[in-house]
Residue, then its C-alpha position, 0 to 999 in steps of 0.5 A: m500499500l503506497h504513502s498518501q500523495s501528500p503528507p496526511l494533516n489529520v491523524n485519522g488519515v495516516k496510512p501504514a506507509d506514512v509512518a516514518v518512525l516506530a517506537s515501542i514501550g513496555l518491553h523488558m529485559h525478559s520479554s522474549e516473545l514480546s520482543t520477537v513479537a515487536s521485531r516482526l512488527q517492525e519488519l511489516m512496517s518496513m515493507f510498507n516504508p523502507t525508511l522506517m526508523s525504529s527505536y526497537s534494537g533486535e540485536t542489542y538491549s541498550n540501544a533502545p529506550h524501552y529495555g530497563v529490566h524494572s523501568t515503568l512505562l513512564e520512565q520508558a515514555k520519558e526516553v522516547p522523544s530523545h530517540i526520535h528527536s530528528s523526526q518531529h515532523s513525520w508521523k510516528l506510531v508508538v506502541v504501548f505494551v501493558q504487560m499482564d505478567q507484571m501485575c501479579a505481585c501481591d502479599n499471598q498471606k493477606i490474600k488467603r485470610r479472605f480470598t474472595l473479597a481480598l482477591f476482587l479488592h486486589f484486582q481493582s487496586v492493580i487495575r486502578s494502579t495500572v491505568r494511573e501509570v499508563d494515564a502518566a505515560l500518555q500524558l507525557l507522550h501528548a505533550q512532547l510529541k506531534r503526528t503521533i498515533v499511540s496504540i495501547a495493547l494488553w500483553d499476556g504472551e509470554l510462552d513460559t508464564l504458565q510454568s516458570k512464573s506464579c501469581p500469588c494472588l492465584e491458587l495454583n492447585q486449581q488450574g482451570e480456575v486460575r485460567i479464568q482469574k487472569a483472563m478476567l483480570t485482562a478483561g477487567l483492565q480492558h473495558d471494566a466499567i466498575e468506578q471507571a477503572s478500566l483503560d476503555e474508560l480512560l480513553v473515553k474520559k480523556h477523549w482519546y487524547s485527541d485535542r488536536d489533529d496530530f495526536t490521538v491514542i486508541l486501545q486494540d480491542k483485542p489483548l494479545i494473549a498466548q493460547l498455549t495451555s498446559t495440554h499444548v506444551s510438549q514435555h520432551t522437546t528440544s531447541f530448534e528452528k521452526m521455519t513458519i511462512l507468514k503470508l502477507s496478502c499484498t503479494m509480499w512473503l516473509v519467512s520468520s526463524v524463531q529460535i525456540g527453547r526447551s520448554l515449548s514445542g518448537s512448531q507450537a511455540s513459533h506458531e503461537i508467536d506468529k499468531l500474536t503478530v497477526q493479531l498485533w498487525t491486525n489491531l492496527l489496521q482498520p477492520t475488515s469483515g470476514n478475515r481469518n488469519t490461518d489457512d493451510n492447516g494453520d501452517v500458513i498464516t495470512l496477514q490482513c492488508p490495507t484495502v481501498d476503502r479502509p487503507f488507514v492506521r486504525t483510530e477511535w475516529n476512523s474506526p469507532t470501537n464498542h464500549t462496554s459502557s453502552a452495553s444493552p443493559l442487563f434485564h433483572p427479571t423477577t428470579g422467584t417462583q410461586l409453588h402451590c402443591d398439595h402433597v408437601g409432606p414427608s413420608d409417615s416414617t423414613p423410607t428405606s428405600v430411594h424408590e419411595l423418597r418424597p421430596g419432603d424426606i430430603r434432609v441434606v442437599a449437596a453438589v459438585g461441578d464447574s463454574l455453573t455450580a460455583g456461580n461465577g458472575i450469576a449477579s454481575s452486571p453486564t459491564n462488570i466483567l472482573d465480577v465474573l470472578t466473584q462465586y455467587r454460591g448462595l444463588s447457584w441453581s442446584i445448591g444455592g440457599d440464599g433468600n427463599l423461593t418467592n425471590i430466588t429459584t434455586l433447588p434447595n429453595i424448593l425443597k424447603h417448601f417440602n421441608p424447612n429443615v433442608t441443610g447442606y446449601s450454600v450461601g453468599k459468596g466464596k470459593q468451596h472451601t469457605h464455610q459459606a460454601f458447605l456442600n457446594q464443592a464445585v471448583a471453577g474451571a474444574k474438568s471431569q478429572d476433577l470430580p474424584t477430587q471433589v466427591r471426596t472432599l464432599v463426602a468428608r464434609m458430610k461426614n465430619d459435620s454435626r448438622i448432618n446424621f451421615e448414616s440416617d439422613w436422606k441426600v440428594i447429590t447433584v453432579f454437573i460437570g463436562g463442559n470445560d472438557i468440550c472447550e478443550h477436547c481439540y487440544n487433546s483429543l486423547q486426554y478428553s476422549v468420551e472414553n476418559y471422560v466417562k472413566r472419570i465420572k465412573e470413578g467419582l460415582d463409584y466413590l459416592h456409591k461406595e461411601v455414602p448411605r441414603a442418597l440419590v445422585n442427579l446426574v445432569e448432562p453436559i450441557h448442549i454447548t454449540p449454541l453458545r456460539e451464536m452470542h458470539t457471532d453478532a457484534s451488536l451483542k458486544c460480547p468480549t468475544w476474545l475472552v471466550e476464546i480463551l476460555c472455550a476455544c474449542v466452541v467459539l474458534p471453528m468457522p461457521s457450518s464447518t466440519a469442525v463444528e459438525k464434530l464438535e456437535k457429535f463429540n457434545k452428543k457423545y458426552q451426553l449418551v456415554l453417562s446414560e450407558l453408565v447409568e443404565s448398566n445397573r452399576y449403581d443399583t445393588r442396594p436399596d438406598f442409593t441410586v443415580v438417575i440421569q436428568p437430561f434437561l440440557r441434551e438440547v438448548i434452544v438459545p433465548r431471543l430478543p423480539d428482533g430475533r437476537p440472542d437475549r444477552s440478559f441470560f448470560s453474565a458479563d462474559c458471554f460465557h457464564l450464565s446469569q441469575r436468569a438462566q440460573t432461575q430456568m435451570a433450577r426449574s427444568l431440574w425440578n421437573n426433571m426430577l418429578e419426570p419419569l424415566g423415559n418421558k423426561t424433558t430433554i429440551q431446554d428453551f430459556s425463553t419459555d415460561i417454566e412452571l414447576k411441577c408438584p408430586s401427586k397423590t399417585s406419584p408422590y416420589i421422585r422418580t427413579y427407574r424402579n418407580s417409574n417402572y422403566t427397564y434399564v437395557g443393561p450394560s453393553p457388551t464388552p467388545a472384542p479386542n480390535t484386531n484390525w488396524g487398517s485404514d480407508f482410503s479417499c485419494v483420487d489421483l493415483s497416476p504416475s508421471d506422464s514419463v518416468p521422472t529423472s529427478v527426485h523432486e518431481l517424483r509421484p507417489a505412483d512413480i515409486k517401484v521399489v521399497a526398503a527399509v534399514g533399522d533395528s527391532i521396530t522395524a523388524g516388527t519384533g513382537a507386534k502381534a505377540r499374544n504371550l511372552l514366548e512369541l515376544s521374540r518374533e519378527y512380524k515383518g508383515v505389519s512392519w510400519s515402513i515396510g510390511g506388506d501383509r494383506a491390504l490397506d483395509t486390514v493392515t496400514t503400512l507404508p507399502n500398502i498405501l503406496r500399492k494403492f497408487n502402484t499395484a506392482l510395488k516390490g520389496f516389502s516384506k510379508g509374514q513372520g521371520s526371513f522368509q519373505k522379508g524382501f528389502n527389510m534389512a532391519v535386524d532386532g537389536a541393531m545400532t547405528l554402527d551395524i547400518l552400513e552393513q545393512i545398506k551393503n546388504l541391501i544393495t547386493a539383494m536390490k542388484k540380484h532381484k530379477e524383478v528390480n531394474f536397479d538403475e531405472d526403478w525409483k526406490l523409497l528407503t526408510i532408515f529409523v535407528g538409534g533407540k538401542d544405542l541411547c538404551y545402552y549409551c551408559t555401558d559405552q559412552n564412547n562408542l555411542s556418543p552422538k558425533n559417533y551416532s551421526r558418523n555411522l549414519m553419514l557412512a550409510l548415507d555416503k555409501l547410498y549416495k555413491e552406489v545407489p541411483r534413483m532413491l529417496v531416503n526417509l530419515v526418521e528422527i529418533m523419539q524421546m526415549d525416556t518417555l518409555k519410562e511412563v508405560k507401566k503395567n503390572t505384568l512380568g513383561c513389563s516389569l522385567l523385560q522392559r528393564i532389561s531391553c533399554p537399561c540406560v533409560i528405564n532404570p535411573t530414577e526420576n530427576s536423577p543426574e543419569l536420566e538427565e543425561i540420557k535426555r540431553i544425549n537423546h537431544e544431542y542425538q536429534a540434533e546430530i541427525h538434523n546437523l547431518i542433513s542440513g547442509s548440501r552433502y546430499d544435495l548434488k545428484d538430481d536423483f538422489a534425496v534424504v529427507l527428515q521425517p520429524f513426526l516422532h520428534s516432540s513426543f510418542i507416548p499415547y495417554i488415556g488419562e493424566g499421566h497414563a500412557d495406553t499400553s495398547f500401543f505397545s507389545l507385552d514387554c512395554f518396550h517394542i510396539s504393537e501392531r496399533a502403533h505401527a499402524e499409527m506410525a505408518i500413517a504419520l510417516w506417510n503425512n510427513m512425506l506429503e508436508p513441505v520440508g520446514q512445515k512438517r508436523a514434529y508430533n504425531n496424534f495417536t488417536y485411532d482414526r481410519s481416515k487420516i491418510q492424506c493425499p497429494s494435492e494437484a498442487s503439490p503432487f510430488i513427494f516433498t523434498k527440500v527443493n520442491s518445498v521452496p514456496h512460490p507466491p500464488m495468485t490465490t490463497t487457499t484458506a484451511i481450517p486447522p484439523t479439529t480432532t476429536g475422539s476419532s478423526t481430524t479434518g480441515t476444509t478449504s476453500t480458495t478465495q482471490m487475495p486483495m492485491c496491494a501495491p508494494p512500497q516498490p517493485v520487488w525486482l528493482p533492488v535486484i536489478v539496480g544491485a546487479v547494474s551498480l556491481l557491473v558499473g563498479i566492475t568495469i570501472a575498476g577494470l579500466i583504472f586498472s588497465f590504465v595503471l598497468c599500461k603506464k607502469r609497463k610504458t614506464e619499464s619499456v623506457v627505463e629498458i630502453q635506455n639501459a639497452d641505449n647505455d649498455n650499446v654506447m658501453f659496448g660501442t666504446k669498449s669495441k673502439a678501444e679494442g680495435q685501437e688496441n688491435v691496431n697498436 
């Protein structure tokens, strides 16, 4: 985008190319990610104005005015004018970063005394203090700078914050609650209107400091917050460079390289920094509709470009923002309920059967769950986001006891109508450990994995409270949890799988069933959560969508009508369905005084609407995520009605906008409904499915054709062009123990199912790389079949092999291929997979010299050199070694796992956690990975057009799949918990194939081990070749392909793409111009230098010639004189 034809006179008409000076304040010495983002912003701005001057220095901290370790915003602001004093008449952009991690210092002991009130007051104090500091800095900038746009950005993007920093004001033992508290603090500083304490209110009050035409301040409407949670952070990574392509939709490309430390996965951390850069850039520009910032499965990030109709740097006047002070007022309806029931008394005598339990018999109420039960934000005003941190437990739908039924509708208040002596309900405000919470043990941010802890705490409270007769009092316990699992399922589909969800619910219910007498448990199905998306698609509702993207990204972020949304809906339904299956197993009906009843009223949710058809925000709290008192009132009514409805005929739809009348027990049906008094027959437990023995895959690729003619370049190799497959390596490639059913079969080599070279059956039943390739070329040669060596083909792998043995395997392979009658050694294209090194690490401690990382690399180099020298037409897959220390997490109480695992890999398995020996193995493991990168990073194997080595890194970050928190899924391993099973072979085959179809620099360094028959990717029309370093170099397309990042549910990973025309923006200068000017300048310089050199040389030669002539003349004279004298002498 070119600069304005004449310098703009008004701050609201400044284009990015008009900005001559860029300054950043708010950075500190340890703000590593923020420094990277600021540096990238400078690069982007320089594209529009190559003469841009910046106070940021990416090489040194001392040259910039903003890098004091503890300097305040005001102190940094004072230094800005002195650094840009020569540009007073140029337009300037000053970005003020307010770092949220600097706002957490407080006295932890004072906070713990009265946590809720103290936390709230502390947050308000911190916000007011920060606003005053920002105001002081803005006043100074306003007084000393002309022609300036100041853009304020809230920053919480340091990727190591969750691991290395702590906020004493937050209870770190409840991670979900910490996330809510941090998000609310950010939101409160951004636009909380309480006491006019937010930055938004400051700017509104100060009219954005726009009392003159050449200065203004704007608050970026979306904070810069890293989305990495603990589930995204790889525990086993090493430092390496991740190349990410940032695509600026102005015919420019920017390739960024980020050095990432060991605390995060390189690919994830680099990509997260890229997203923060994109967000900062987008915040600075005038908004346009319909922009998405990622495509190509998230590997290519498209940056917004100024458009013809929206070309300016954003200000409040050219792009007004929504201010929460003008938000629609929250409607406060009557939240009480009238109840007119005739049969309200208890049973004549205390019942002994839960199936004869009347409402009046209930003496104790209790509840466990998440923030919806804890009561977060129930009574908050629509503008007070910070107050969503307040837990209004006394108003909670299933357990609150504030007021009475005529003014506050909750389940306990309804039950008080039948028994005034009900106890256990929560009152007032507070956290779960306060006395006000009583038997409300719900925790904000809790997931299903937290349920067992909650029920244990609940039971302990019931047993130890003198108001409760634990053995004889009848209890109603409401369990409602799972929403937060759904909100994060796309980040870890194994952790939040349907199987893990029901397993944790079962653990909690089992404990209640075992410990609690005389109890009826209301098991409320997880809420139908996808309608929440509607609150964040209508900008007129003024919801803080950026905040909900933090709290529930997997629900809010997917694009409308996408496959991701469809899968989310199915995942939600499975969570609901699996609870019914659990309860209908009769597991909790083994005695007459205990039962669990599914209450399904939230199975389908209908969004309440205003008369104009828009969603009604009054049913939500200030964050448009948690529910207001109006919605909680409706939930209490629906829960009560569900309790009185017979099984098989319960209401399954929650329409929040309809009037719900409370039902009454009748003379004929006076009991709370259970399966028995409903005459309902459980279907019984589902039969245990037989173990899966089919690990095949579905295949959907359409273009299976080879090249029109046999390619001569490995960089133009299609899958169908491959005629021969081969593999070398150790026991993994040999298939040792892959299908073993007992310890005697552990030593068998099941070569036919080996991930990289096996060819048993076909792809629909056995997933291997050759079986995938046979879909493209049915005449493929070299794959192994069956067991042992009889049909091993070109599978040269040997059980127990180390890298020292690979050269010998390569020699044997070359000999075998040359001798094979059906292989044309010179003409056929060959694909070889090399995977080795695990055994080296397993025995490193016994022979450190021979098994050193340098020798590991050297042995691989010798093998590759042999191939490079002797084998034509070959592509080599070099698979990176996995993180071996994770094998320690594979545990099973069997002889094979406890004994054979230690024998198979003593140097990894035997060292204790955190021991120097284990840390040494981890370090050597990282060095092995680094050495293999270094080996192929140069051009050693790139000088032949028919040979290439490609590193396939899918095992780099982590290998072990989990079925729960810290529990490895042993179905991926053989009976010794060391060798891998056929299931793992299938997953590795898919991951290797997909790596082959990903460009170098954008390959996935991890693998999702969730079983899915449809994970195999296909070559595209645009990229039909197997990727090498050469054909991975990007070329700017005329169109952009926008892809929805794959959303992984319990069983699949998908994404959709669409092609759209890129908005064309004029670059500041033609991209070929610098090249031409440079080349011409070089030629002119060479010519002039040549002429000067020739002139000097010529002159020198002339001088030498004159000297030679003079010397010659002198010699002649002397010679003549001498001759004359000799002649005279002769005469004499």
